[in-house]
BALOBA-1460 file (C-alpha; in Angstrom, 3 decimals):
// residues 88
<rec num="1" residu="m" x="38.564" y="-19.672" z="-123.669"/>
<rec num="2" residu="k" x="39.954" y="-23.240" z="-123.569"/>
<rec num="3" residu="p" x="43.257" y="-23.767" z="-124.761"/>
<rec num="4" residu="l" x="43.949" y="-25.223" z="-128.153"/>
<rec num="5" residu="f" x="47.254" y="-26.523" z="-127.386"/>
<rec num="6" residu="h" x="49.280" y="-28.155" z="-124.428"/>
<rec num="7" residu="v" x="53.111" y="-27.698" z="-124.131"/>
<rec num="8" residu="y" x="55.097" y="-30.420" z="-122.538"/>
<rec num="9" residu="i" x="58.586" y="-29.014" z="-121.445"/>
<rec num="10" residu="d" x="61.557" y="-30.651" z="-120.063"/>
<rec num="11" residu="e" x="65.016" y="-29.603" z="-119.168"/>
<rec num="12" residu="a" x="68.229" y="-31.409" z="-118.566"/>
<rec num="13" residu="d" x="71.996" y="-30.636" z="-117.761"/>
<rec num="14" residu="d" x="75.149" y="-32.705" z="-116.858"/>
<rec num="15" residu="p" x="75.848" y="-32.529" z="-113.236"/>
<rec num="16" residu="g" x="78.607" y="-34.570" z="-113.826"/>
<rec num="17" residu="v" x="80.793" y="-31.768" z="-115.599"/>
<rec num="18" residu="k" x="83.318" y="-30.117" z="-113.312"/>
<rec num="19" residu="p" x="83.643" y="-26.252" z="-112.994"/>
<rec num="20" residu="k" x="86.270" y="-25.015" z="-115.201"/>
<rec num="21" residu="d" x="87.373" y="-22.965" z="-111.869"/>
<rec num="22" residu="s" x="87.945" y="-24.967" z="-109.009"/>
<rec num="23" residu="n" x="86.889" y="-21.922" z="-106.835"/>
<rec num="24" residu="a" x="83.608" y="-21.576" z="-108.826"/>
<rec num="25" residu="a" x="80.242" y="-22.833" z="-107.814"/>
<rec num="26" residu="h" x="79.298" y="-26.314" z="-109.387"/>
<rec num="27" residu="w" x="77.601" y="-25.915" z="-112.979"/>
<rec num="28" residu="s" x="77.700" y="-27.159" z="-116.385"/>
<rec num="29" residu="d" x="78.205" y="-26.147" z="-119.798"/>
<rec num="30" residu="w" x="75.527" y="-28.290" z="-120.697"/>
<rec num="31" residu="f" x="71.869" y="-27.798" z="-120.945"/>
<rec num="32" residu="v" x="69.186" y="-28.837" z="-123.039"/>
<rec num="33" residu="l" x="65.584" y="-27.442" z="-123.124"/>
<rec num="34" residu="s" x="62.917" y="-29.503" z="-125.086"/>
<rec num="35" residu="a" x="59.360" y="-28.888" z="-125.469"/>
<rec num="36" residu="i" x="56.557" y="-31.021" z="-127.617"/>
<rec num="37" residu="v" x="53.406" y="-29.237" z="-128.383"/>
<rec num="38" residu="v" x="50.088" y="-31.139" z="-128.534"/>
<rec num="39" residu="s" x="46.669" y="-30.240" z="-129.509"/>
<rec num="40" residu="a" x="44.245" y="-30.247" z="-126.687"/>
<rec num="41" residu="a" x="42.026" y="-32.624" z="-128.367"/>
<rec num="42" residu="r" x="45.131" y="-35.135" z="-128.144"/>
<rec num="43" residu="d" x="46.130" y="-34.305" z="-124.848"/>
<rec num="44" residu="g" x="44.396" y="-37.182" z="-123.244"/>
<rec num="45" residu="e" x="46.535" y="-39.624" z="-125.233"/>
<rec num="46" residu="v" x="49.966" y="-38.544" z="-124.080"/>
<rec num="47" residu="v" x="49.741" y="-40.865" z="-121.089"/>
<rec num="48" residu="d" x="49.064" y="-43.841" z="-123.184"/>
<rec num="49" residu="w" x="51.833" y="-42.683" z="-125.617"/>
<rec num="50" residu="v" x="54.217" y="-42.609" z="-122.740"/>
<rec num="51" residu="a" x="53.093" y="-46.289" z="-121.581"/>
<rec num="52" residu="d" x="53.678" y="-47.593" z="-125.003"/>
<rec num="53" residu="m" x="57.100" y="-46.184" z="-125.284"/>
<rec num="54" residu="g" x="57.784" y="-47.597" z="-121.644"/>
<rec num="55" residu="e" x="56.675" y="-50.994" z="-122.907"/>
<rec num="56" residu="a" x="58.495" y="-50.999" z="-126.051"/>
<rec num="57" residu="v" x="61.870" y="-50.259" z="-123.875"/>
<rec num="58" residu="r" x="60.663" y="-52.624" z="-121.223"/>
<rec num="59" residu="n" x="60.212" y="-49.901" z="-118.533"/>
<rec num="60" residu="r" x="56.999" y="-51.244" z="-117.388"/>
<rec num="61" residu="h" x="57.254" y="-50.500" z="-113.725"/>
<rec num="62" residu="s" x="57.513" y="-46.536" z="-114.249"/>
<rec num="63" residu="r" x="55.377" y="-44.051" z="-115.834"/>
<rec num="64" residu="v" x="58.508" y="-41.961" z="-116.426"/>
<rec num="65" residu="i" x="61.175" y="-42.469" z="-119.121"/>
<rec num="66" residu="h" x="64.505" y="-41.120" z="-118.328"/>
<rec num="67" residu="y" x="66.446" y="-41.014" z="-121.882"/>
<rec num="68" residu="r" x="69.762" y="-40.947" z="-120.024"/>
<rec num="69" residu="n" x="69.150" y="-44.209" z="-118.750"/>
<rec num="70" residu="l" x="68.171" y="-45.943" z="-122.086"/>
<rec num="71" residu="s" x="70.669" y="-47.973" z="-124.031"/>
<rec num="72" residu="d" x="71.430" y="-46.642" z="-127.495"/>
<rec num="73" residu="p" x="68.891" y="-48.755" z="-129.161"/>
<rec num="74" residu="n" x="66.167" y="-47.978" z="-126.759"/>
<rec num="75" residu="r" x="66.649" y="-44.169" z="-127.141"/>
<rec num="76" residu="e" x="66.399" y="-44.697" z="-130.985"/>
<rec num="77" residu="a" x="63.096" y="-46.595" z="-130.622"/>
<rec num="78" residu="v" x="61.677" y="-43.944" z="-128.131"/>
<rec num="79" residu="s" x="62.823" y="-41.212" z="-130.490"/>
<rec num="80" residu="r" x="61.024" y="-42.880" z="-133.554"/>
<rec num="81" residu="m" x="57.904" y="-43.619" z="-131.723"/>
<rec num="82" residu="l" x="57.702" y="-39.917" z="-130.688"/>
<rec num="83" residu="a" x="58.665" y="-38.735" z="-134.116"/>
<rec num="84" residu="r" x="55.488" y="-40.779" z="-135.369"/>
<rec num="85" residu="k" x="53.057" y="-38.984" z="-132.947"/>
<rec num="86" residu="p" x="50.925" y="-36.007" z="-133.938"/>
<rec num="87" residu="v" x="53.303" y="-33.344" z="-131.947"/>
<rec num="88" residu="r" x="55.332" y="-30.597" z="-132.979"/>
């Protein structure tokens, strides 16, 4: 049986946050887990979507967009573009 959906999952934390206890191992209180669900029929479009978002924020030299590295206006632009895509 072929899959009906594909899920893209990403996680992020803040390695710059110092531990509460100076004797504790380095860890962060901040952790984000996100995902988008794409129908298998549209999965081939995802690469183009990322390329379009990269072009919109002038990130033409990489196939990867790191949200933390974007300016606030570019974060908003990428978020709005993703919001218009047929994902859940």
